[in-house]
C-alpha positions as CSV (number, residue, x, y, z in Angstrom):
1,M,-48.0,-35.5,18.8
2,F,-44.4,-36.4,17.9
3,R,-44.7,-40.1,17.5
4,F,-42.6,-42.0,15.1
5,E,-44.5,-45.3,15.1
6,K,-43.7,-48.1,12.8
7,E,-47.4,-48.3,11.7
8,K,-47.3,-44.8,10.3
9,I,-44.3,-45.4,8.1
10,Q,-45.5,-46.8,4.8
11,L,-42.8,-48.3,2.7
12,K,-43.2,-48.1,-1.1
13,S,-40.2,-50.1,-2.0
14,V,-37.3,-52.1,-0.7
15,E,-35.0,-49.2,-1.1
16,D,-37.2,-47.2,1.3
17,Y,-37.1,-50.0,3.8
18,L,-33.3,-50.2,3.6
19,R,-33.0,-46.4,4.0
20,T,-35.2,-46.5,7.1
21,Q,-33.1,-49.3,8.5
22,E,-30.0,-47.3,7.9
23,I,-31.5,-44.3,9.6
24,L,-32.5,-46.4,12.6
25,G,-29.1,-48.0,12.7
26,A,-27.4,-44.7,12.6
27,A,-29.6,-43.4,15.4
28,S,-28.8,-46.5,17.6
29,E,-25.1,-46.0,17.0
30,N,-25.4,-42.4,18.2
31,G,-27.0,-43.7,21.4
32,K,-30.5,-42.6,20.7
33,T,-33.0,-45.1,19.4
34,G,-36.5,-44.4,18.4
35,G,-37.8,-45.8,21.7
36,E,-35.5,-43.6,23.8
37,L,-36.6,-40.5,21.8
38,R,-40.3,-41.5,22.3
39,A,-39.6,-42.0,26.1
40,F,-37.9,-38.7,26.3
41,L,-40.8,-36.9,24.5
42,A,-43.3,-38.8,26.6
43,A,-41.5,-37.6,29.8
44,V,-41.2,-34.0,28.6
45,K,-44.8,-33.6,27.3
46,P,-46.6,-33.6,30.7
47,L,-44.0,-31.2,32.1
48,A,-44.4,-28.6,29.3
49,L,-47.5,-26.9,30.6
50,P,-46.2,-26.6,34.2
51,I,-42.8,-25.3,33.0
52,I,-44.6,-22.6,30.9
53,I,-46.8,-21.7,33.9
54,V,-43.7,-21.5,36.2
55,L,-41.9,-19.3,33.7
56,A,-45.0,-17.0,33.4
57,V,-45.2,-16.7,37.2
58,L,-41.5,-16.1,37.4
59,F,-41.9,-13.3,34.7
60,V,-44.8,-11.8,36.7
61,V,-42.7,-11.9,39.9
62,V,-39.7,-10.3,38.3
63,A,-41.9,-7.5,36.8
64,A,-43.6,-6.9,40.2
65,F,-40.2,-6.8,41.9
66,S,-38.9,-4.3,39.4
67,Q,-42.0,-2.2,40.0
68,I,-41.6,-2.4,43.8
69,M,-37.9,-1.3,43.5
70,G,-39.0,1.6,41.3
71,L,-41.6,2.6,43.9
72,R,-39.0,2.3,46.7
73,A,-36.8,4.7,44.8
74,E,-39.6,7.2,44.5
75,V,-40.5,6.9,48.2
76,A,-36.9,7.5,49.1
77,T,-36.9,10.6,46.8
78,L,-40.1,11.9,48.4
79,K,-38.7,11.3,51.9
80,A,-35.6,13.4,51.0
81,R,-37.8,16.1,49.6
82,K,-40.0,16.0,52.7
83,D,-37.0,16.5,54.9
84,V,-35.9,19.5,52.8
85,D,-39.4,20.9,52.8
86,V,-39.8,20.5,56.6
87,K,-36.5,22.3,57.2
88,A,-37.6,25.2,54.9
89,L,-41.0,25.4,56.7
90,Q,-39.3,25.3,60.1
91,Q,-37.1,28.3,59.0
92,Q,-40.2,30.1,57.8
93,V,-41.9,29.5,61.1
94,I,-38.9,30.7,63.0
95,G,-38.9,33.9,60.8
96,L,-42.6,34.4,61.4
97,V,-42.3,33.9,65.2
98,S,-39.5,36.5,65.3
99,T,-41.7,38.9,63.2
100,V,-44.6,38.3,65.6
101,D,-42.4,39.0,68.6
102,R,-41.2,42.2,67.0
103,S,-44.7,43.2,66.2
104,Q,-45.8,42.4,69.8
105,K,-43.0,44.7,71.1
106,Q,-44.0,47.4,68.7
107,I,-47.6,47.0,69.8
108,Q,-46.6,47.4,73.5
109,A,-44.5,50.4,72.7
110,L,-47.4,52.0,70.8
111,R,-49.8,51.2,73.7
112,G,-47.4,53.0,76.0
113,N,-47.2,56.0,73.6
114,I,-51.0,56.1,73.4
115,A,-51.3,56.0,77.2
116,E,-48.9,58.9,77.5
117,L,-50.7,60.8,74.8
118,Q,-54.1,60.2,76.5
119,A,-52.6,61.4,79.8
120,D,-51.2,64.5,78.0
121,L,-54.6,65.1,76.4
122,E,-56.4,64.8,79.7
123,A,-53.9,67.2,81.3
124,E,-54.4,69.6,78.4
125,K,-58.2,69.4,78.8
126,V,-57.9,70.1,82.6
127,E,-55.5,73.0,81.9
128,R,-57.9,74.4,79.3
129,Q,-60.8,74.1,81.7
130,R,-58.7,75.8,84.4
131,V,-57.7,78.6,82.0
132,A,-61.3,78.9,80.8
133,A,-62.5,79.1,84.5
134,A,-59.8,81.6,85.3
135,A,-60.7,83.7,82.2
136,A,-64.3,83.5,83.1
137,A,-63.5,84.6,86.7
138,A,-61.3,87.4,85.3
139,R,-64.1,88.6,83.1
140,K,-66.5,88.5,86.0
141,A,-64.1,90.4,88.1
142,A,-63.5,92.9,85.3
143,T,-67.3,93.4,84.8
144,A,-67.8,93.7,88.5
145,D,-65.0,96.4,88.6
146,R,-66.6,98.2,85.7
147,K,-69.9,98.2,87.5
148,R,-68.3,99.5,90.7
149,N,-66.4,102.1,88.8
150,R,-69.5,103.3,87.1
151,R,-71.3,103.8,90.2
């Protein structure tokens, strides 16, 4: 691709030839000759594609690493939120347990009150039956007295 071969240089005049020789001489004075440049290009040319591939893979790895670091930060944030949420839920559970305990105590107290009221109701029924029986007996006695007094 980048070859500077002598066959490709077509000289049109002697002046072109002399200029070309001056350029080649100046290049050899600087330490780089045409052959060294060709050797360098020939050595670099087969390495160009692997270097590009390595750079692309390196870019992909760096991008993946940055994504992973971002995900780690999100996971850490979510863990911190989870801890706060768990503590809040534990406090709510404790509050609900205490409410249930109070409700259970109130239920027991109400059951006791109901049992007392039922006992009072039964006693009242028995008392009414006794009073009704006594009243019936008094009426019977009164009617029997009236019948005796009439006779």
